[in-house]
N, CA, C and O of each residue as an XYZ file, in Angstrom:
164
protein
N      -7.864     76.087    -45.813
C      -7.050     75.092    -45.722
C      -7.012     74.367    -44.403
O      -7.117     75.020    -43.365
N      -6.879     73.160    -44.379
C      -6.531     72.414    -43.144
C      -5.258     72.766    -42.437
O      -4.206     72.747    -43.076
N      -5.271     73.090    -41.154
C      -3.796     73.399    -40.548
C      -2.827     72.104    -40.765
O      -1.658     72.209    -41.138
N      -3.387     71.040    -40.520
C      -2.379     69.800    -40.590
C      -2.016     69.684    -41.998
O      -0.835     69.425    -42.231
N      -2.902     69.847    -43.080
C      -2.401     69.635    -44.355
C      -1.268     70.735    -44.821
O      -0.408     70.477    -45.663
N      -1.408     72.106    -44.089
C      -0.383     73.169    -44.304
C       0.675     72.643    -43.736
O       1.720     72.651    -44.387
N       0.663     72.084    -42.449
C       1.965     71.897    -41.753
C       2.607     70.550    -42.480
O       3.834     70.449    -42.492
N       1.890     69.641    -43.013
C       2.572     68.641    -43.998
C       3.229     69.207    -45.053
O       4.389     68.892    -45.314
N       2.576     70.057    -45.724
C       3.112     70.583    -47.038
C       4.412     71.310    -46.620
O       5.436     71.249    -47.301
N       4.311     72.016    -45.439
C       5.699     72.790    -45.135
C       6.694     71.876    -44.733
O       7.875     72.180    -44.896
N       6.347     70.690    -44.179
C       7.637     69.716    -43.964
C       8.132     69.062    -45.130
O       9.324     68.774    -45.234
N       7.321     68.821    -45.980
C       7.735     68.087    -47.263
C       8.378     69.075    -48.216
O       8.978     68.645    -49.202
N       8.288     70.364    -47.981
C       8.965     71.346    -48.862
C      10.359     71.478    -48.715
O      10.813     71.124    -47.628
N      11.125     71.899    -49.546
C      12.575     71.746    -49.405
C      12.919     72.785    -48.057
O      13.815     72.495    -47.263
N      12.295     73.712    -47.953
C      12.575     74.850    -47.080
C      12.351     74.233    -45.604
O      13.132     74.428    -44.673
N      11.178     73.464    -45.524
C      10.714     72.819    -44.422
C      11.736     71.793    -44.066
O      12.144     71.749    -42.906
N      12.221     70.895    -45.043
C      13.279     70.074    -44.567
C      14.469     70.606    -44.145
O      15.135     69.922    -43.369
N      14.954     71.865    -44.545
C      16.199     72.390    -44.020
C      15.830     72.848    -42.647
O      16.562     72.648    -41.677
N      14.771     73.419    -42.586
C      14.335     73.834    -41.075
C      14.269     72.816    -40.228
O      14.856     72.900    -39.149
N      13.567     71.716    -40.559
C      13.412     70.564    -39.724
C      14.777     69.823    -39.367
O      14.925     69.278    -38.273
N      15.735     69.833    -40.315
C      16.947     69.240    -40.259
C      17.940     70.200    -39.068
O      18.585     69.731    -38.131
N      17.824     71.491    -39.418
C      18.449     72.480    -38.404
C      17.938     72.276    -36.916
O      18.726     72.283    -35.971
N      16.696     72.111    -36.779
C      15.919     72.039    -35.353
C      16.385     70.743    -34.895
O      16.783     70.701    -33.731
N      16.420     69.485    -35.707
C      16.919     68.277    -35.213
C      18.430     68.277    -34.784
O      18.751     67.587    -33.816
N      19.350     68.995    -35.436
C      20.643     69.048    -35.049
C      20.795     69.961    -33.703
O      21.684     69.750    -32.878
N      19.776     71.052    -33.570
C      19.877     71.769    -32.398
C      19.348     70.904    -31.350
O      20.018     70.845    -30.319
N      18.490     70.359    -31.403
C      18.028     69.367    -30.423
C      18.913     68.228    -29.922
O      18.897     67.844    -28.753
N      19.687     67.714    -30.880
C      20.826     66.659    -30.812
C      21.915     67.387    -29.845
O      22.249     66.876    -28.777
N      22.455     68.662    -30.325
C      23.412     69.299    -29.678
C      22.994     69.770    -27.945
O      23.800     69.848    -27.018
N      21.705     69.999    -27.894
C      21.143     70.214    -26.531
C      21.283     68.967    -25.571
O      21.776     68.978    -24.443
N      20.752     67.896    -26.246
C      20.799     66.548    -25.745
C      22.152     66.121    -25.312
O      22.312     65.615    -24.202
N      23.258     66.327    -26.249
C      24.603     65.791    -25.823
C      25.192     66.988    -24.793
O      25.966     66.574    -23.930
N      24.974     68.075    -24.797
C      25.455     68.902    -23.794
C      24.771     68.745    -22.600
O      25.378     68.964    -21.551
N      23.604     68.401    -22.582
C      22.902     67.952    -21.310
C      23.412     66.635    -20.553
O      23.414     66.488    -19.331
N      23.759     65.886    -21.323
C      24.196     64.451    -20.918
C      25.656     64.777    -20.428
O      25.969     64.329    -19.325
N      26.554     65.489    -21.112
C      27.937     65.858    -20.772
C      27.869     66.641    -19.333
O      28.761     66.399    -18.520
N      26.960     67.458    -19.039
C      26.727     68.199    -17.692
C      26.536     67.211    -16.636
O      27.163     67.156    -15.578
N      25.445     66.305    -17.100
C      24.978     65.165    -16.223
C      26.074     64.377    -15.850
O      26.117     64.021    -14.672
N      27.004     64.016    -16.642
C      28.137     62.943    -16.302
C      29.285     63.802    -15.662
O      30.220     63.169    -15.171
N      29.316     65.018    -15.620
C      30.378     65.866    -14.791
C      30.125     65.736    -13.287
O      31.050     65.751    -12.476
N      28.798     65.604    -12.934
C      28.474     65.547    -11.632
C      29.059     64.500    -10.779
O      28.766     64.442     -9.584
């Protein structure tokens, strides 16, 4: 099986969507926290 095909199937699966959504929220949280720390200086 091709790795890219496996990666695509993992993303399109419901579990992959949940994991991707959680990772997205986590990245947004880090970005907001980073911006807040930058504005405090």
